C-alpha positions as CSV (number, residue, x, y, z in Angstrom):
1,M,-0.2,0.3,0.1
2,S,1.6,3.3,-0.8
3,G,2.7,6.1,1.6
4,W,0.0,8.4,0.2
5,R,-3.1,6.4,0.7
6,T,-2.0,5.0,4.2
7,R,-1.8,8.6,5.3
8,W,-5.2,9.4,3.8
9,Q,-6.9,6.9,5.6
10,R,-5.3,7.7,9.0
11,L,-6.0,11.6,8.6
12,A,-9.5,10.4,7.8
13,A,-9.7,8.4,10.9
14,V,-8.2,11.1,13.1
15,S,-10.7,13.5,11.7
16,A,-13.4,11.0,12.4
17,L,-12.3,10.7,16.1
18,G,-11.8,14.8,16.6
19,A,-15.7,15.2,15.3
20,A,-16.7,12.7,17.3
21,V,-15.2,13.8,20.4
22,G,-15.9,17.4,19.6
23,A,-19.2,16.9,19.6
24,C,-19.2,16.5,23.3
25,A,-18.7,19.3,25.8
26,R,-14.8,18.9,27.2
27,P,-13.1,20.9,29.7
28,K,-10.2,23.2,28.2
29,P,-7.1,21.0,28.5
30,E,-4.5,21.8,30.8
31,R,-1.5,23.3,28.9
32,P,2.1,21.9,29.4
33,T,4.5,24.0,31.1
34,R,7.3,23.2,28.4
35,Q,7.2,21.4,24.8
36,P,6.5,17.9,25.1
37,E,8.4,15.1,23.7
38,L,7.4,13.0,20.5
39,R,8.2,9.5,19.5
40,V,8.6,9.1,15.9
41,G,8.7,5.7,14.3
42,L,11.8,5.9,11.7
43,A,11.9,2.0,10.8
44,T,8.6,-0.3,12.2
45,G,9.5,-4.1,12.1
46,A,12.3,-3.4,9.5
47,P,14.8,-6.4,8.8
48,Q,17.3,-4.4,10.0
49,V,18.5,-1.0,10.6
50,T,21.8,0.6,10.3
51,V,22.8,3.2,13.4
52,G,26.2,5.2,13.5
53,G,28.4,7.0,11.0
54,A,27.4,10.3,12.3
55,G,29.4,10.7,15.1
56,R,30.0,8.7,18.5
57,L,27.3,7.4,20.3
58,T,27.0,5.4,23.4
59,A,24.3,2.5,23.7
60,F,22.3,2.3,27.1
61,A,20.7,-1.2,28.0
62,E,18.8,-1.5,31.2
63,G,20.1,2.1,32.1
64,A,23.8,1.0,31.9
65,A,26.0,2.2,29.1
66,A,26.2,-1.4,27.3
67,L,28.8,-0.5,24.3
68,Q,30.4,2.6,22.3
69,I,29.9,3.0,18.7
70,D,32.3,5.1,17.1
71,N,31.8,6.7,13.6
72,Q,31.1,3.7,11.6
73,P,27.8,2.3,10.6
74,V,26.9,-0.6,12.7
75,T,23.9,-3.0,11.6
76,V,21.1,-3.8,14.0
77,S,18.6,-6.8,13.5
78,A,16.2,-8.8,15.4
79,D,15.8,-12.4,17.0
80,G,12.7,-13.1,18.6
81,R,12.2,-10.6,21.2
82,A,16.2,-9.1,21.5
83,V,18.1,-6.7,19.2
84,V,21.2,-8.0,17.9
85,V,24.1,-5.7,17.3
86,G,26.4,-7.0,15.0
87,G,30.3,-5.5,13.6
88,S,33.0,-5.2,15.8
89,T,31.0,-5.0,19.3
90,P,28.5,-7.6,18.8
91,G,25.9,-8.1,21.4
92,R,22.3,-9.2,22.3
93,Y,19.9,-6.7,23.8
94,Q,16.1,-6.5,25.0
95,R,16.3,-2.9,23.6
96,L,19.0,-0.1,23.1
97,L,18.7,3.6,23.4
98,L,21.3,5.4,21.3
99,V,22.6,8.8,22.8
100,S,25.3,10.7,21.4
101,P,27.9,11.9,24.0
102,D,28.6,15.1,22.5
103,P,27.0,18.3,23.0
104,G,24.7,19.2,19.9
105,G,25.5,15.7,18.7
106,V,23.0,13.8,16.5
107,V,22.2,9.9,15.8
108,G,22.4,8.3,12.8
109,V,19.8,5.8,11.5
110,N,19.8,4.4,7.9
111,G,22.1,7.3,6.6
112,R,20.1,10.0,8.1
113,R,21.0,12.1,11.1
114,Y,18.6,12.7,13.7
115,R,18.4,14.9,17.1
116,G,17.5,13.5,20.4
117,T,18.1,10.1,21.0
118,V,16.8,6.7,19.1
119,E,15.5,3.7,20.8
120,L,15.8,0.1,19.2
121,L,13.5,-2.5,19.8
122,A,12.4,-5.8,18.2
123,Q,9.0,-5.6,17.1
124,G,6.8,-7.2,14.5
125,G,9.4,-9.7,13.6
126,G,12.1,-7.0,13.0
127,V,13.7,-3.9,14.4
128,S,12.0,-0.6,15.4
129,A,13.8,2.8,15.5
130,V,11.9,5.3,17.6
131,N,13.4,8.8,17.7
132,R,12.5,10.6,20.9
133,L,13.0,14.2,20.8
134,G,11.2,17.8,21.7
135,V,8.5,18.8,19.5
136,E,10.6,22.1,18.3
137,D,13.3,20.0,17.4
138,Y,11.1,17.3,15.3
139,L,9.5,20.6,13.6
140,L,12.9,21.6,12.6
141,G,13.0,18.5,10.3
142,V,9.4,18.7,8.8
143,V,8.6,22.4,7.8
144,S,11.2,22.4,4.8
145,A,10.8,18.7,4.2
146,E,7.0,19.5,3.6
147,M,7.6,23.2,2.1
148,G,11.1,23.0,0.2
149,R,13.5,25.7,0.6
150,R,11.6,29.3,0.5
151,S,12.9,32.6,0.0
152,S,12.6,35.4,2.5
153,R,9.6,36.8,1.0
154,E,7.8,33.4,1.4
155,A,8.7,32.9,5.1
156,P,5.3,33.6,6.7
157,A,4.1,30.4,4.6
158,L,7.2,28.3,6.2
159,A,5.9,30.2,9.7
160,A,2.2,28.7,8.6
161,Q,3.5,25.3,8.0
162,A,5.1,25.2,11.2
163,V,1.8,26.3,13.1
164,V,-0.1,23.7,11.3
165,S,2.3,20.8,11.7
166,R,2.9,21.5,15.2
167,T,-0.7,21.5,16.0
168,Y,-1.1,18.3,14.3
169,A,1.7,16.8,15.9
170,L,0.4,17.9,19.3
171,R,-3.3,16.2,18.4
172,N,-1.9,13.3,17.2
173,R,0.5,12.3,20.4
174,G,-0.2,8.9,21.5
175,R,-1.9,7.6,18.6
176,F,0.6,4.8,18.2
177,G,0.9,4.3,21.7
178,S,0.5,0.4,21.3
179,Q,3.5,0.2,18.9
180,G,5.6,2.7,21.4
181,F,5.4,6.0,19.1
182,D,3.3,8.6,18.4
183,L,3.7,9.5,14.4
184,E,5.2,7.9,11.8
185,A,8.1,9.6,9.7
186,G,7.2,10.3,6.4
187,V,3.9,11.0,4.4
188,T,1.8,8.5,6.5
189,D,1.8,11.8,9.3
190,Q,4.1,14.3,8.3
191,A,7.5,14.2,5.9
192,Y,10.4,14.3,8.2
193,G,13.6,14.1,7.4
194,G,15.6,14.9,10.5
195,V,18.8,17.4,10.7
196,D,19.3,16.7,6.9
197,A,16.0,18.0,6.1
198,E,16.7,21.3,8.2
199,T,16.9,24.8,6.3
200,P,17.8,28.4,8.0
201,E,14.8,29.7,6.6
202,G,12.7,26.3,8.1
203,S,14.3,26.6,11.2
204,A,13.8,30.5,11.5
205,A,9.9,29.8,11.4
206,V,9.7,27.2,13.6
207,R,11.6,29.5,16.6
208,A,9.5,32.4,15.2
209,T,6.4,30.6,16.1
210,T,7.5,28.5,19.1
211,G,4.7,27.0,21.1
212,L,1.7,28.4,18.9
213,V,-0.8,26.1,17.5
214,L,-4.5,26.4,16.0
215,T,-7.4,25.9,18.3
216,S,-11.4,25.6,17.9
217,R,-13.2,26.5,21.5
218,G,-9.7,25.9,23.1
219,Q,-9.0,22.4,21.5
220,L,-6.4,21.6,19.3
221,I,-7.9,21.4,15.6
222,T,-8.0,18.4,13.3
223,A,-4.9,20.0,10.7
224,F,-5.1,19.1,7.5
225,F,-2.9,20.0,4.7
226,H,-2.0,19.1,1.1
227,S,0.0,20.4,-1.8
228,T,-2.0,22.4,-4.1
229,C,-5.9,23.1,-3.9
230,G,-6.4,24.4,-7.6
231,Y,-9.1,26.7,-6.8
232,A,-10.8,26.0,-3.6
233,T,-10.0,23.8,-0.8
234,A,-12.5,20.8,-0.4
235,T,-14.6,19.6,2.5
236,P,-13.7,16.7,4.6
237,G,-16.8,14.9,2.8
238,E,-15.3,15.0,-0.8
239,A,-12.1,13.4,0.4
240,F,-12.9,10.7,3.2
241,R,-15.2,8.3,4.5
242,G,-17.1,8.6,7.6
243,V,-15.8,12.1,8.3
244,A,-18.1,14.8,9.5
245,D,-17.8,18.2,7.9
246,L,-16.3,20.7,10.6
247,S,-16.8,24.3,10.9
248,Y,-12.9,25.2,10.1
249,L,-12.5,22.8,7.5
250,R,-15.3,24.4,4.7
251,S,-14.5,25.0,1.3
252,V,-12.2,28.2,1.0
253,S,-11.9,29.7,-2.4
254,D,-8.3,30.5,-3.3
255,R,-9.1,33.2,-5.9
256,R,-6.7,36.2,-5.6
257,P,-8.9,39.7,-5.3
258,G,-8.7,42.2,-7.8
259,S,-9.2,42.6,-11.6
260,G,-6.0,40.2,-12.1
261,G,-7.8,37.4,-11.2
262,G,-6.0,34.3,-11.0
263,Y,-5.3,32.0,-7.9
264,Y,-2.8,31.9,-4.9
265,C,-1.5,28.4,-5.6
266,D,-1.2,28.9,-9.6
267,I,2.5,29.0,-9.1
268,S,2.6,25.4,-8.2
269,P,4.0,23.0,-10.9
270,R,0.7,20.6,-10.3
271,F,-2.1,23.5,-10.3
272,R,-3.0,22.0,-13.7
273,W,-2.4,18.4,-15.1
274,T,-3.7,16.0,-17.6
275,V,-3.7,11.9,-17.8
276,E,-5.3,9.7,-20.2
277,W,-5.6,5.6,-20.8
278,D,-6.5,3.8,-23.9
279,Q,-9.1,1.4,-23.6
280,V,-6.6,-1.9,-22.9
281,M,-4.9,0.2,-20.2
282,L,-8.0,1.5,-18.8
283,R,-9.4,-1.9,-18.4
284,D,-6.4,-3.5,-16.7
285,I,-6.4,-0.7,-14.1
286,L,-9.7,-0.9,-13.3
287,R,-9.7,-4.7,-13.2
288,R,-6.5,-4.8,-10.7
289,N,-7.8,-1.7,-8.5
290,L,-11.5,-2.2,-8.3
291,S,-10.3,-5.9,-7.0
292,R,-7.8,-4.8,-4.6
293,V,-9.6,-1.6,-3.3
294,L,-13.4,-2.5,-3.4
295,G,-13.6,-6.4,-3.6
296,I,-15.2,-6.3,-7.0
297,S,-14.3,-9.2,-9.4
298,A,-12.3,-8.3,-12.2
299,D,-14.2,-10.5,-14.5
300,I,-16.7,-7.7,-13.9
301,V,-14.6,-5.2,-15.9
302,D,-15.2,-6.6,-19.2
303,D,-16.2,-3.8,-22.1
304,I,-15.7,-0.3,-20.8
305,R,-18.5,1.7,-22.2
306,D,-18.4,4.9,-20.4
307,V,-17.2,6.9,-17.2
308,R,-18.7,9.6,-15.7
309,V,-19.0,11.9,-12.9
310,A,-21.9,11.1,-11.5
311,H,-21.9,13.5,-8.3
312,R,-19.8,16.7,-7.0
313,G,-19.0,17.9,-3.6
314,R,-19.5,21.7,-2.7
315,S,-16.0,22.4,-4.0
316,G,-17.0,21.0,-7.3
317,R,-14.8,17.7,-6.6
318,A,-15.8,14.4,-7.9
319,T,-17.5,12.6,-4.8
320,E,-18.8,9.6,-7.2
321,V,-18.0,8.2,-10.9
322,R,-19.7,5.5,-12.4
323,I,-18.0,3.0,-14.5
324,R,-20.5,1.7,-17.3
325,V,-19.6,-1.8,-18.2
326,G,-21.4,-4.9,-20.0
327,Q,-23.2,-5.7,-17.0
328,G,-24.2,-2.5,-15.5
329,Q,-22.3,0.4,-13.8
330,I,-19.9,0.2,-10.9
331,P,-20.1,3.3,-8.7
332,V,-16.6,4.7,-7.1
333,Y,-17.0,7.2,-4.3
334,A,-14.7,10.1,-3.0
335,P,-12.2,8.0,-0.7
336,D,-11.5,5.3,-3.5
337,I,-11.5,7.8,-6.8
338,R,-7.7,8.4,-6.6
339,T,-6.7,4.8,-5.9
340,V,-9.2,3.2,-8.5
341,F,-8.1,5.4,-11.5
342,M,-4.3,5.4,-10.8
343,A,-1.9,7.2,-13.7
344,P,-0.4,4.9,-16.4
345,D,3.1,5.6,-14.2
346,G,1.4,4.0,-11.3
347,R,0.8,7.1,-9.3
348,P,-2.6,8.0,-7.9
349,L,-4.9,10.4,-9.9
350,G,-3.8,13.8,-8.7
351,S,-7.0,15.0,-7.3
352,T,-10.5,14.4,-7.5
353,A,-11.2,18.1,-9.0
354,V,-11.5,16.7,-12.3
355,Q,-13.4,17.0,-15.8
356,L,-13.6,13.4,-18.0
357,H,-13.3,13.6,-21.3
358,P,-14.4,10.0,-22.8
359,E,-14.2,9.4,-27.0
360,R,-16.2,6.6,-28.0
361,D,-16.4,4.3,-30.9
362,G,-20.0,3.6,-30.8
363,D,-21.0,2.1,-27.7
364,R,-17.1,1.3,-26.5
365,L,-14.7,3.7,-24.9
366,V,-11.7,3.8,-26.5
367,R,-9.6,6.2,-24.6
368,L,-10.2,8.5,-21.2
369,K,-8.8,11.7,-21.1
370,V,-8.7,13.4,-17.7
371,A,-8.1,17.1,-17.4
372,G,-7.2,18.0,-13.1
373,A,-6.7,20.8,-10.9
374,G,-4.7,20.8,-7.9
375,W,-2.7,17.8,-6.2
376,G,-3.7,15.9,-3.2
377,H,-6.9,15.6,-0.8
378,G,-7.6,19.4,-0.9
379,V,-8.5,19.8,2.9
380,G,-7.4,22.2,4.7
381,M,-4.4,24.5,4.2
382,C,-3.1,24.6,0.2
383,Q,0.8,24.5,1.0
384,W,1.2,26.6,-2.7
385,G,-1.4,28.4,-1.6
386,A,0.3,29.3,1.4
387,V,3.5,30.5,-0.6
388,G,1.4,32.2,-2.7
389,R,-0.1,34.3,-0.4
390,A,3.2,34.9,1.5
391,S,4.2,36.4,-1.9
392,A,1.3,38.5,-2.1
393,G,2.2,40.1,1.7
394,Q,0.1,38.0,4.1
395,D,1.4,36.9,7.4
396,F,1.2,33.5,9.0
397,R,-1.5,34.7,11.0
398,Q,-3.5,35.7,8.0
399,I,-2.8,32.7,5.9
400,V,-3.9,30.0,8.8
401,A,-6.9,32.1,9.0
402,A,-8.0,32.0,5.6
403,Y,-7.8,28.4,5.3
404,F,-9.2,27.2,9.1
405,P,-11.5,30.0,9.5
406,G,-12.9,30.7,12.7
407,T,-9.8,29.2,14.3
408,E,-7.5,30.9,16.9
409,V,-3.7,31.1,17.0
410,E,-2.8,30.5,20.5
411,R,0.4,29.6,22.5
412,W,0.2,26.2,23.9
413,Y,3.4,26.1,25.8
């Protein structure tokens, strides 16, 4: 299962939980007096993990120093419930905590450098590596990984991402507690590249917004974000299954004011895109994906006769696409459209903001062209829109207020 789809499903599950809980009155939570610690899963049940190579490390087992790892990579694997260290200092331990003894030192894992400490444990038939660090240090490795390197004029977009990412991280602490971590590193949750993903501009944005989060009625919001909205953001119901719409996640136009027109996110390389399939290619993709995603027998997809958008949501995105075959019509709903209609290169469809252009030969579809707008699920903050708004002179508070209307920026710690 691809990372983007896992992220989509888990974000939807988190939003559904937040909407259900939000329906009940809750006391305002006690604010932490200092930044909380996060546990980030760098690897989960992997066959092996390589550590070291970024400076000296001390490995602790059961509270005592167990071994020293010099500036050379060491391979760690699992054997039952134990982690096994190879190389010149072999050993077998229940779990290990890797710490740099040098001031400001980092821990190397699989060729990347991370702040804080890293815990290694046997889990799921393999080795799991969990990075333990403060929220602010975590965000240093998130903001530029999500937004790329930005100019000083675009700094408010980085600050907006820092506030949104901080809100996301804090709201989801403990979500994978049974597996020993809070968030996964990567697009399943948020892109996190550790020290190697940090930039001076991204770090400045994190420090300038330290402790700031988005709230609604005193509660951390469900902070969705995506690459490019294309023209307007989507409601949760247009993207996710079983997720109630929230007042601060309504469809928001991304159009620039004034006579010039255009959209804030039209600078995105994925603002507009096209994809097409011939009849044979489309049939093969639908047979495979309808079976995998919806459990529909591939035999039903015999002769494709038409594909059309049957319903659209508030933002204009397709919420139901119908595939007409010899035996009738197959409905595909919003959460599955991008997965079922996979592009020829194997990527999911860019978005559900699409116009379909079928070409027929009599009652037989011979080619399907799709003209799309934007990239991603479309809910919450449009990252390229944030860049466009920053370039137009908006500060980070104006940016987050535009994409999460009715929310407040508050200092959480």
